[in-house]
N, C-alpha and C positions, 0 to 999 in steps of 0.2 A: 810567687812566680807561677805555681801550679794554678792558682785561681785566675791569673791573667790569661794563661794558655787556655784553660777551660772556657773562659769567657769568649775568647776569640773563636774557638771551635764552635761553641753554641751559637754565636752570632752568625758565623758563616753558614751553619746548618739551617738557621732560621731563614736567612735570605734565600738559600737554595730551595727550601720548602715552599716559600711564598711564590717564588718564580714558577715552580711546578704546579701550584694550586690554582693560580689565577687563570681563568678561562681565556682563550684567545680573544673572544669578543670583548671581555673586560679589559684585556691588555691593549686592545685597539682604541679604547676610549682616550680622550684627551685628559691631561692632568687636571684641568679645571672642572671636569665632571665629578671629581672627588672633593666634596665640600661638606659643610655642616648644615646645609639648607634643609635637608629632610630629617635631621636628627631630632628626635624628641622621645620622651619616655612613653613607650607604646604598650607595655605590658609587664607583668611580674609573675613569677612562678616559683615552684619549689623543686628540689631534686634530692636524691639520695644516691650514695655511691659506695662502692667497695674499693678501699684504698690498699695499695700494695707498696708500702715504703721500703726503702733500702735500710736494712739493719733494725727495722722496727716491725713488730707483729702486725699482720693485716688487721684492718678495722673498718668501721663504717663511717662515712662522712655524711653531713647534712648541710644543705645550703639553700640560698635564695638567689635567683638570677632574674635579670631584667632584659628588656628588649628596647634598644634605642633606635631601631629602624636601620635604614641603609645610609652609609656615608657616601656611597657612589654605586655604580653598577655592580651588583652581585655581592657587595661587601656589607654584611650586617654587623653592627656593634652590640656586644653583649657584656654588660657588667655583671659581677656576681660576688657573693661572699660565701665562704665555706668553712666548716670546722670539723676537725677530727682529733681524737686522742687515743693513744695506745701505749703499750709497754715496749721498752727496748728489749731486743732479743738478748738471751743470756750471754752469748759470745760477745756482743757489743758492750754489755755491762762489765764483763771481765776485762775487755780491752781498755775501757776507761779506767778501771781500778788499777791495772798495770801501769798505765801512763801516769797516773797520779803518784804512785809509789816511786816511779823513776824520777819524776820532778822533785819529789820530797828528798830522795836520796842525793840528788845533785845539790840541793840547797842546804840540807841538814844531814850530812852523812852520819850513820850510826844511830839516829834517833827516829827512824821511820819503821813502820810495821812491815813484816814480811808478806802479809796479805791484807786485803781490804775488802770487806763485805759491804757493798753499796745497796744491797737489798733490791727491791723493785723500783725501777726508774721509769717514769712515764715521760712521754713527749707529746705535745699537742701543737696544732697548727691552725691559726685563724688566717685565712687567705682572702685578700681583696684582689680581684682580678678584673682585667678589661681585655676582652678577646675580640678578634675580627674573624667572622665566619665567611668564607667564600662559598656562596650559594649559587649553583648553576641554574639556568633556565631549563626545567624539565616539565613535560606535560602530565605529571602525576602528582598525587597527594603525598607520595613517599619521596622525600627529597634528600639526597646525600649532601654533605657539606664537609669542609675541612678548613683548618685555619691555624692561627697562632695568636699569642697575646703576651701581656706582661702581668706580673703579680707581685704583691707585697705580702710576705709571710711573717706573721707575728708568732714566733716559736717560743714555747714555754716548756721548761723541764721541772720535774718534781719527784719526790719520793720521801718516805719517812726518814731514811738515813741521810739524805742530802739537803733537805729543806733548811734554808737559812745559812747554807755553806757556800763556798766559792764554786763548788761543783754545780749547784743550781744556777749560780750566776753565769757560768760558762754555757749552760744549756738554754738560757733565756736570751734569744737573739731576734733581731729584725733583719730579714734577708730579702732583697729583691730577686726576682726570678723571671723565667720565660715559660710559656706554656705552648705545647704542640697538641693538636687535637683533631679528631675526625669523628663523624657520626652520621646518623640518619634522622630525619625529622618527618613526623606525620603532620602535614600542614592542613588544617581544617578551616582555612580562610581567616576571617576576622575574629573567630571565636576563641579557639584554643589550639596550641601546638604541643605535641608530645615528641620527646626526643630520647634517643639512646646514644651515648657518647663515650669514647675512649680518650683519656687525657694523659699527658706526661708533663709533670711539673719539675723544673730543674732550677736549683739554687746552689749557691756555694756551700750550703749547710745540709740540706736534705734533698733527696730526689725520690719521686714516687709516681706510680701510675694509678689511675682511677678509672673504673667503669661506672658510668652514671646513667640513671634514668630519671626523667622529670617531665614537667609540663609548664607551659606559660599561658596564662590567661591574658588575652589581648583586650585592652581598653577599646571602647567604641571609637572609631575614627571620627575626625571632625567632619562636618557636613560638606566642606569643600572637597575632601578626599573622596567621599561617597559620590559626589557629583561628577568628579573627574573619572572615577571608575565606571559610572554609568554611561558616560559619553563615549567610551571606547568601543 
């Protein structure tokens, strides 16, 4: 029930954010303006981030991101893959140990230990994401943007004391999620783009914020695109 309520709240928040982010000019466009005609793989880049997960020690993430171009006015499509790993905080490990003892006590009263040392427990996340960046028209090379997206999180748990046990199985999950983001991009035209970005990833299993910096190298545009640009 809590998961369903959380899903409804996140869904409403996502819709509200998108309504606030889309510029008036983009909102005035017709629905048919948003299509796949201009989508193609236009560039690839790398990023590094500082991750602040809930109940997990802060850590560093590494990732690759692409640029699929614009699906419509002002809406850039950005796929990415990211990875991070870190240790659960001591209080979270203690909480897990207490829960396991309680479960054992209910199933086998009198045969469970009074305490349980789980040792160091690690958690990692391999995220596959697809985001939509709302990019306004501004006459500068420094361009702000904001957006939202979806992600698939391949979460893995491990530790010397829990490897091969049901505890590890409970920490190994696959969780869909949503992303909320905002940042600023240094746009150098057809060559390269640098960006600084703040992200919030929300799933039913983990939630964390990330501060990212990175860059994308743009592939040379096709001759037809260069010709259209020169004709303007």
